[in-house]
C-alpha positions in Angstrom: 86.4 -227.5 -68.8 89.8 -226.5 -68.2 93.1 -227.9 -68.5 97.0 -227.6 -67.5 99.3 -226.9 -69.7 102.8 -226.7 -69.8 105.2 -223.6 -71.5 107.9 -222.2 -70.9 109.2 -224.5 -67.9 105.9 -223.5 -66.1 102.1 -224.5 -65.0 99.0 -222.5 -66.6 95.4 -223.4 -65.4 93.8 -222.5 -68.9 90.1 -222.2 -69.8 88.5 -221.6 -73.1 88.0 -217.9 -73.5 91.0 -217.3 -71.3 93.5 -214.4 -71.7 97.2 -215.9 -70.9 100.7 -214.3 -70.8 103.5 -217.1 -71.0 107.3 -216.3 -71.9 107.8 -215.5 -75.8 106.4 -218.4 -78.4 107.4 -218.3 -81.6 104.4 -216.9 -84.5 103.0 -213.8 -85.8 100.3 -212.1 -84.3 97.0 -213.1 -85.5 98.7 -216.6 -85.9 97.0 -220.1 -84.4 99.2 -221.7 -81.9 98.4 -225.2 -81.1 100.2 -226.3 -77.3 100.3 -230.3 -76.9 102.0 -230.3 -73.6 98.6 -230.7 -71.4 99.3 -232.5 -68.2 95.2 -232.6 -67.1 92.0 -232.4 -68.4 88.9 -231.5 -66.3 85.8 -231.9 -68.1 82.8 -231.8 -65.6 83.2 -234.8 -63.3 85.9 -236.9 -65.8 89.3 -236.0 -64.9 92.5 -237.4 -67.4 95.8 -237.1 -65.6 98.8 -237.2 -68.0 102.0 -239.1 -67.2 103.8 -236.8 -67.9 101.1 -235.7 -70.8 97.7 -236.4 -71.9 97.9 -238.7 -75.1 96.0 -236.2 -78.0 95.3 -233.6 -75.5 95.8 -230.1 -77.2 94.7 -226.4 -76.3 94.0 -224.3 -79.5 95.0 -220.3 -78.6 95.5 -217.4 -80.7 98.5 -214.9 -80.6 97.1 -211.1 -79.1 100.7 -209.4 -78.9 104.6 -210.3 -78.3 106.0 -207.6 -75.8 108.6 -207.0 -73.1 107.9 -206.8 -69.4 109.1 -204.1 -66.6 112.3 -204.3 -66.3 113.4 -205.6 -62.7 116.9 -204.5 -61.4 119.5 -207.1 -60.6 122.1 -205.9 -58.1 125.3 -207.9 -56.8 127.3 -207.1 -53.7 130.0 -207.9 -52.1 130.9 -207.3 -48.6 134.2 -205.1 -47.6 135.5 -205.3 -51.3 133.8 -202.4 -52.7 132.2 -204.7 -55.2 128.8 -203.7 -56.7 127.1 -204.0 -59.9 123.7 -203.2 -61.3 122.1 -204.9 -63.8 118.1 -204.6 -65.4 116.5 -207.1 -67.2 113.2 -207.4 -69.6 111.7 -210.8 -70.2 110.2 -211.1 -73.4 106.0 -212.6 -73.4 103.5 -213.8 -75.2 100.1 -212.9 -74.9 97.3 -215.9 -75.7 93.6 -216.1 -76.2 92.3 -219.6 -75.1 90.0 -220.6 -78.0 89.1 -224.0 -77.2 90.5 -228.0 -75.5 90.7 -230.7 -77.7 90.5 -234.2 -75.6 91.5 -237.5 -77.6 
């Protein structure tokens, strides 16, 4: 059994027992979250595709940790006018452990 969920503007394929890194979500470490933006659920031969989401379906997950990713360098440059600007960015994330997929 697997599901396709949407979180933080991105889509993820999840199965029970998977560990997933998504954009930062509210909740403390150890909290259980219910993700309701389920786009598709597949269980064996039956596939349910939502329009846009599957009604009554949800994915249960537990928050493992919060953190920040590796720094990326953002470098802006304009030719011939001596303009250079260097900044960095670290994206916050939440690591989840998928415990169950519920269907309607």
